GULOVO-708351 format. One line per 8 residues: number of its first residue (from 1); their letters; for each residue x, y, z of C-alpha. Coordinates in Angstrom, 3 decimals. Each point is the difference from the previous one (the first is absolute). Layout:
<recs>
NUM> A> X,Y,Z ~ ...
</recs>
This chain:
<recs>
1> XXXXXXXX> 17.167,-5.883,17.879 ~ -0.151,-1.272,-3.611 ~ 1.365,2.192,-2.751 ~ -0.989,0.750,-3.566 ~ 2.271,1.183,-2.784 ~ -1.521,1.480,-3.142 ~ 2.362,0.237,-2.956 ~ -0.289,1.868,-3.292
9> XXXXXXXX> -2.538,2.590,1.187 ~ -0.766,2.267,-2.967 ~ 1.403,3.502,0.516 ~ -3.407,1.648,-0.433 ~ -1.563,-2.248,2.661 ~ 2.934,0.577,2.360 ~ -0.393,3.768,-0.346 ~ -3.746,-0.185,0.682
17> XXXXXXXX> 0.572,-2.163,3.067 ~ 2.704,2.328,1.267 ~ -2.285,3.022,-0.476 ~ -2.827,-1.734,1.857 ~ 2.392,-0.886,2.829 ~ 1.047,3.627,0.336 ~ -3.629,1.178,0.049 ~ -0.872,-2.514,2.735
25> XXXXXXXX> 3.227,0.654,1.965 ~ 1.084,-3.631,-0.336 ~ 3.080,-1.785,-1.186 ~ -0.162,-1.667,-3.395 ~ -0.214,-3.399,1.708 ~ -2.797,1.075,2.359 ~ -1.986,1.478,-2.912 ~ 0.365,-3.210,-2.011
33> XXXXXXXX> -1.123,-2.042,3.031 ~ -3.011,2.267,0.551 ~ -1.043,-0.375,-3.640 ~ 0.483,-3.776,0.060 ~ -2.018,-0.290,3.220 ~ -2.799,2.056,-1.527 ~ 0.013,-2.119,-3.153 ~ -0.164,-3.372,1.737
41> XXXXXXXX> -2.353,0.998,2.815 ~ -3.042,-0.217,-2.256 ~ -1.130,3.524,0.889 ~ 1.360,1.272,-3.283 ~ -2.076,-2.455,-1.996 ~ -3.177,0.624,1.985 ~ 0.365,3.770,-0.371 ~ -0.034,-0.263,-3.792
49> XXXXXXXX> -3.222,-0.663,-1.812 ~ 0.717,-2.411,-2.801 ~ -1.988,0.280,-3.216 ~ -2.103,-2.979,-1.018 ~ 1.673,-2.527,-2.273 ~ -0.879,0.587,-3.640 ~ -0.141,-2.384,-2.889 ~ -1.212,1.617,-3.155
57> XXXXXXXX> -2.945,2.326,0.598 ~ -1.370,-1.268,3.316 ~ 1.166,-0.573,3.561 ~ 0.967,-3.494,1.062 ~ -1.980,-0.208,3.209 ~ -0.272,-3.116,2.168 ~ -3.634,-0.276,-1.083 ~ 0.958,-0.019,-3.687
65> XXXXXXXX> 2.798,-2.539,0.555 ~ -2.291,-2.343,1.948 ~ -2.678,0.281,-2.718 ~ 2.594,-0.824,-2.673 ~ 1.166,-3.015,2.011 ~ -3.561,-1.273,0.321 ~ -0.652,0.433,-3.732 ~ 3.218,-1.799,-0.844
73> XX> -1.016,-3.001,2.052 ~ -3.516,-0.303,-1.462
</recs>
């Protein structure tokens, strides 16, 4: 099985990870793997509602961007 070595983990992050591992009754390695799996699975991103992109005082919607493209080509 492939391995992964993470160096120079900030102390504060290490403590948080260790605390989470204890709460979930996992080793530090298993907790890190669970968090990595959650992060790359896509479920994490889908579960968060992202705010619309803003530029100035209005939202940059696809409709607005397409309109701006059309006007720029006229």
